[in-house]
ZATOR-68222 format. One record per residue: x, y, z of N, C-alpha, C in turn; residue in three letters; residue number from 1. Coordinates in pm, 1 decimal. Layout:
% ZATOR-68222
<fikol n_c1="X" n_c2="Y" n_c3="Z" ca_c1="X" ca_c2="Y" ca_c3="Z" c_c1="X" c_c2="Y" c_c3="Z" rest="ALA" nr="NUM"/>
...
This chain:
% ZATOR-68222
<fikol n_c1="77.4" n_c2="-111.2" n_c3="-14.9" ca_c1="-7.5" ca_c2="8.2" ca_c3="11.1" c_c1="61.8" c_c2="103.3" c_c3="-27.8" rest="UNK" nr="1"/>
<fikol n_c1="204.6" n_c2="125.0" n_c3="80.8" ca_c1="292.2" ca_c2="251.3" ca_c3="84.1" c_c1="350.2" c_c2="268.6" c_c3="-61.5" rest="UNK" nr="2"/>
<fikol n_c1="376.4" n_c2="175.9" n_c3="-126.0" ca_c1="454.5" ca_c2="195.1" ca_c3="-252.1" c_c1="362.1" c_c2="214.2" c_c3="-355.9" rest="UNK" nr="3"/>
<fikol n_c1="228.6" n_c2="187.2" n_c3="-334.3" ca_c1="125.6" ca_c2="227.1" ca_c3="-442.4" c_c1="82.3" c_c2="383.7" c_c3="-401.8" rest="UNK" nr="4"/>
<fikol n_c1="104.1" n_c2="420.0" n_c3="-262.9" ca_c1="56.4" ca_c2="573.6" ca_c3="-233.3" c_c1="194.7" c_c2="655.7" c_c3="-287.1" rest="UNK" nr="5"/>
<fikol n_c1="297.8" n_c2="593.8" n_c3="-261.6" ca_c1="423.9" ca_c2="679.2" ca_c3="-315.9" c_c1="420.3" c_c2="679.0" c_c3="-457.6" rest="UNK" nr="6"/>
<fikol n_c1="401.8" n_c2="603.5" n_c3="-532.9" ca_c1="410.9" ca_c2="597.5" ca_c3="-666.2" c_c1="285.8" c_c2="708.8" c_c3="-716.1" rest="UNK" nr="7"/>
<fikol n_c1="176.6" n_c2="672.0" n_c3="-654.7" ca_c1="53.3" ca_c2="782.6" ca_c3="-697.3" c_c1="76.6" c_c2="911.0" c_c3="-683.6" rest="UNK" nr="8"/>
<fikol n_c1="143.2" n_c2="973.8" n_c3="-543.7" ca_c1="168.2" ca_c2="1075.3" ca_c3="-515.5" c_c1="289.4" c_c2="1135.0" c_c3="-584.7" rest="UNK" nr="9"/>
<fikol n_c1="371.1" n_c2="1051.4" n_c3="-606.8" ca_c1="499.4" ca_c2="1115.0" ca_c3="-672.7" c_c1="596.8" c_c2="1171.0" c_c3="-566.0" rest="UNK" nr="10"/>
<fikol n_c1="587.2" n_c2="1116.0" n_c3="-435.3" ca_c1="678.1" ca_c2="1148.4" ca_c3="-322.2" c_c1="673.9" c_c2="1022.0" c_c3="-217.7" rest="UNK" nr="11"/>
<fikol n_c1="769.2" n_c2="1013.0" n_c3="-130.7" ca_c1="803.3" ca_c2="908.0" ca_c3="-48.1" c_c1="694.2" c_c2="945.5" c_c3="71.4" rest="UNK" nr="12"/>
<fikol n_c1="637.7" n_c2="838.2" n_c3="122.8" ca_c1="533.5" ca_c2="795.7" ca_c3="232.5" c_c1="635.2" c_c2="790.8" c_c3="356.7" rest="UNK" nr="13"/>
<fikol n_c1="622.0" n_c2="863.1" n_c3="470.1" ca_c1="681.0" ca_c2="818.2" ca_c3="586.7" c_c1="627.4" c_c2="718.5" c_c3="671.6" rest="UNK" nr="14"/>
<fikol n_c1="709.6" n_c2="598.5" n_c3="725.9" ca_c1="632.2" ca_c2="504.6" ca_c3="778.9" c_c1="696.1" c_c2="497.6" c_c3="945.2" rest="UNK" nr="15"/>
<fikol n_c1="658.9" n_c2="419.9" n_c3="1011.2" ca_c1="703.4" ca_c2="416.6" ca_c3="1143.2" c_c1="615.7" c_c2="301.0" c_c3="1212.6" rest="UNK" nr="16"/>
<fikol n_c1="644.6" n_c2="297.3" n_c3="1354.1" ca_c1="566.3" ca_c2="181.8" ca_c3="1440.8" c_c1="472.4" c_c2="248.6" c_c3="1519.3" rest="UNK" nr="17"/>
<fikol n_c1="358.4" n_c2="191.0" n_c3="1488.9" ca_c1="239.9" ca_c2="216.6" ca_c3="1565.3" c_c1="244.6" c_c2="243.9" c_c3="1711.7" rest="UNK" nr="18"/>
<fikol n_c1="235.5" n_c2="323.4" n_c3="1795.0" ca_c1="229.9" ca_c2="335.0" ca_c3="1919.7" c_c1="356.0" c_c2="365.0" c_c3="1980.5" rest="UNK" nr="19"/>
<fikol n_c1="437.5" n_c2="408.2" n_c3="1888.6" ca_c1="608.0" ca_c2="437.5" ca_c3="1928.5" c_c1="609.3" c_c2="578.8" c_c3="1968.4" rest="UNK" nr="20"/>
<fikol n_c1="709.3" n_c2="611.1" n_c3="2080.8" ca_c1="735.3" ca_c2="719.4" ca_c3="2121.4" c_c1="771.0" c_c2="819.9" c_c3="1994.5" rest="UNK" nr="21"/>
<fikol n_c1="718.3" n_c2="936.8" n_c3="2014.6" ca_c1="734.1" ca_c2="1035.9" ca_c3="1890.3" c_c1="753.9" c_c2="1166.9" c_c3="1949.2" rest="UNK" nr="22"/>
<fikol n_c1="863.0" n_c2="1235.9" n_c3="1878.2" ca_c1="900.9" ca_c2="1375.6" ca_c3="1926.8" c_c1="836.7" c_c2="1448.8" c_c3="1808.9" rest="UNK" nr="23"/>
<fikol n_c1="775.6" n_c2="1560.5" n_c3="1876.7" ca_c1="675.3" ca_c2="1653.8" ca_c3="1781.6" c_c1="734.0" c_c2="1794.0" c_c3="1829.0" rest="UNK" nr="24"/>
<fikol n_c1="780.9" n_c2="1847.7" n_c3="1725.8" ca_c1="781.6" ca_c2="1994.8" ca_c3="1703.1" c_c1="685.0" c_c2="2068.5" c_c3="1674.1" rest="UNK" nr="25"/>
<fikol n_c1="650.6" n_c2="2207.1" n_c3="1720.9" ca_c1="522.0" ca_c2="2311.1" ca_c3="1725.6" c_c1="580.3" c_c2="2423.1" c_c3="1674.7" rest="UNK" nr="26"/>
<fikol n_c1="508.4" n_c2="2492.7" n_c3="1571.0" ca_c1="521.7" ca_c2="2627.1" ca_c3="1536.9" c_c1="403.2" c_c2="2671.8" c_c3="1557.7" rest="UNK" nr="27"/>
<fikol n_c1="391.7" n_c2="2777.1" n_c3="1663.0" ca_c1="273.9" ca_c2="2831.7" ca_c3="1699.2" c_c1="244.4" c_c2="2945.7" c_c3="1633.6" rest="UNK" nr="28"/>
<fikol n_c1="152.4" n_c2="2952.8" n_c3="1565.7" ca_c1="107.3" ca_c2="3090.5" ca_c3="1474.5" c_c1="-10.4" c_c2="3172.1" c_c3="1510.9" rest="UNK" nr="29"/>
<fikol n_c1="-33.7" n_c2="3136.4" n_c3="1657.9" ca_c1="-156.7" ca_c2="3240.8" ca_c3="1696.4" c_c1="-144.1" c_c2="3284.8" c_c3="1823.2" rest="UNK" nr="30"/>
<fikol n_c1="-215.6" n_c2="3386.9" n_c3="1850.1" ca_c1="-201.5" ca_c2="3476.2" ca_c3="1953.7" c_c1="-214.5" c_c2="3392.2" c_c3="2125.5" rest="UNK" nr="31"/>
<fikol n_c1="-282.4" n_c2="3261.2" n_c3="2094.0" ca_c1="-280.3" ca_c2="3189.0" ca_c3="2261.5" c_c1="-232.0" c_c2="3053.3" c_c3="2225.0" rest="UNK" nr="32"/>
<fikol n_c1="-160.9" n_c2="3024.3" n_c3="2329.5" ca_c1="-113.0" ca_c2="2896.6" ca_c3="2342.2" c_c1="-180.0" c_c2="2832.9" c_c3="2497.0" rest="UNK" nr="33"/>
<fikol n_c1="-242.5" n_c2="2700.9" n_c3="2460.0" ca_c1="-309.3" ca_c2="2643.8" ca_c3="2577.4" c_c1="-208.3" c_c2="2519.1" c_c3="2573.0" rest="UNK" nr="34"/>
<fikol n_c1="-179.0" n_c2="2486.8" n_c3="2708.7" ca_c1="-90.1" ca_c2="2376.9" ca_c3="2710.4" c_c1="-191.0" c_c2="2295.4" c_c3="2812.2" rest="UNK" nr="35"/>
<fikol n_c1="-211.0" n_c2="2170.2" n_c3="2783.5" ca_c1="-293.8" ca_c2="2063.3" ca_c3="2859.6" c_c1="-179.2" c_c2="1959.7" c_c3="2878.5" rest="UNK" nr="36"/>
<fikol n_c1="-155.5" n_c2="1950.9" n_c3="3039.8" ca_c1="-69.9" ca_c2="1839.9" ca_c3="3092.5" c_c1="-162.3" c_c2="1735.0" c_c3="3146.7" rest="UNK" nr="37"/>
<fikol n_c1="-173.3" n_c2="1596.1" n_c3="3075.8" ca_c1="-270.4" ca_c2="1505.0" ca_c3="3117.9" c_c1="-185.1" c_c2="1415.5" c_c3="3202.5" rest="UNK" nr="38"/>
<fikol n_c1="-65.2" n_c2="1430.9" n_c3="3241.1" ca_c1="-9.4" ca_c2="1361.0" ca_c3="3348.2" c_c1="-24.1" c_c2="1441.4" c_c3="3502.2" rest="UNK" nr="39"/>
<fikol n_c1="-37.1" n_c2="1540.7" n_c3="3496.4" ca_c1="-87.0" ca_c2="1619.8" ca_c3="3626.1" c_c1="-256.3" c_c2="1628.1" c_c3="3645.8" rest="UNK" nr="40"/>
<fikol n_c1="-283.0" n_c2="1540.4" n_c3="3723.4" ca_c1="-427.4" ca_c2="1538.8" ca_c3="3760.5" c_c1="-495.3" c_c2="1604.2" c_c3="3903.6" rest="UNK" nr="41"/>
<fikol n_c1="-483.1" n_c2="1732.8" n_c3="3898.8" ca_c1="-519.8" ca_c2="1803.4" ca_c3="4028.1" c_c1="-667.0" c_c2="1856.4" c_c3="4024.6" rest="UNK" nr="42"/>
């Protein structure tokens, strides 16, 4: 499926491991940032 999508779109499709630890970078382009920390349950 990934090969077919890559061929149809003309670009490489990224793959990974489901549920793996991911590092995400965010560029905020708005006037407000709301941080929700689900580990602290106060």
